[in-house]
C-alpha angles and dihedrals in degrees: 000000000000091000092049093049091048092050093047091048093051092047090050091051090044091233093151097160091057091043092051092052094047100045091050089058093054118103116253093244091052091046090054090053091045093053091054092053098047127087117256095259091047091050090054092049094050094045092050090052094054119102112256098255093044092047091053092048092051093045092051091056098047121106112265091243090051090048091055092049091050093046090053090058095054131084114251095254089054091050091052091051091052095047093045090062095052123092113260094253090053090047091053093048093050095045090048089057096047121088110278095246093049092046092049092049092050093044091055090061092067125083121261096262093050092046091053093049092050092044089051090055092047088049093066120090115267117265094022131119089252091059097050100035125109108235091206115091141142118252133174137182119251095231093066121102120237090253092051090047092053091049089052092050092051089058093052126080100242112199125200090253096052101040098081099081138009115219123215116219136173127235090281091053092249113154113252106160148327141231132194118242089235092057091047094051091049096046128103106270092226095058122100121243088238090065097054103033123094119235129233099016118198108272141166135215125249089247095050112122111260092232091057090050091050093049091048092054091047096046096045094039093234125166090210140354124214119239120216134186126232091281091052091252114152110245104161147315139256113224128214095249092055090047093053091053088052092049092052093049095043094046092054092045092050094051093047092045092054088053095047094256099107094139097039095106093052092043092051090047092050093047092047089051090054093047094047103036107011127113121274091256092052092050093047092051090057101039106030099066091057092046090050087052089052091049091053090047091051091053090049090050087052091054090052091053089047090052089058095044092120090053091051091050091049095046108026091181090071089073092056093068101043092089090048094054095041096044096043091050091048093051094048092046091051091049092052095046092048092049091049095047094048094045092047095052095046092045101249092124120068101214091199086065095042092131092062092048090047094050091049091053090048089053089051089049093051091049094049090043093054093047097045093037091054091049093047091046092052091049090049092050095049093042098047099024090231116119093189091055087052089054092051092049093045097049093043092051093046092049094046093049092049091050092046094054090048092051090043090067100029101050098053090044092053092045091053091046091051093045099249128134105269093187093062098032108040102074098042091050093044092046093049095047093043095048094051096044093041093054092045091052092046096050094039091056091044092053092047100043102030097035092118090062095049 
């Protein structure tokens, strides 16, 4: 929050030199959070002020949707500069997600060799090793001496992603062996590569499913795995960081698919995109219906209060606790719906076992309801000197909180099942249902337990 306010202040004052110095001293993780909180024009300003290496590191870690939004705000030459500094697999992924016309225009800016490498990656089937591999790697011939190999490496531009392992290939580029950079550096310079390499390294094919590749890297604790074509020719490698991204995506997809929510992640992403960046009409179409529902619910809640007007006139203290019951129920319902939505999307809720998750949340609601209801009832008793009023407030609050937690899980679950936007719809529906039922419970108990005072 402090960083964002500082950045916004400097932009407003047009103190760009100060802003440039300060944003380049911010940690990458904090910069990522900052970018998400800023307005579009502020994001562009901050990104343009970052040093080149820092800008590329931040861009690589941004969400793909965020990357596309940022790219659309840059001039073409700036886009080229960003993409040129990405690894080839990241370039291919980004270009694949951009509109076809934009991607083609950008692709034409690269030289022939780069265009062919990117086109090759895009030519592989989605979700395969070929699609996610980095076509840049280090290879040597086995008849070289260690000294000759080291001289060759010094002449190559070794990136962080290709420095883990050196692969040994024959004249036809077929994979024969591998050697770690550490072993090569420590070896006797007179030895041949053939004497210190290991044969038959673990490899995958270009058509191997990306999830299998990721699991292989994880299970065998590899930094990278070579990718070969059908003739066993080395064509690239998949690195550990790419594999971990795949595992996270695939795990979430598998869980959602088993529950019948295979396209939930994309749907949620698309809906979020509309709500954040869509036109006014698109946003209103999503949000307004639920708010109209809330408005109607509020009017119904008002009619309930009107129906008990005599009770309120007889016992004025009843009115003091209406905001407590309604606000507490709303806060608890929002908590539960947020917990459910987040856990569902990142795969921490097994939707096939929704009933068990729901019952657990209801138990939590009952526990919180009893504790907070007891506290509120005690306060009401001491404040108004009426123990029975304390009982009414306590039971009403406990019941409302229990109901709110139950609705907090049930409503977003039902909206997702029915294909509606749970992000926009959950809270208005929960609030409306909770307000109406909470007031009914409150006034019913008041009429039954405080009837002698009415």
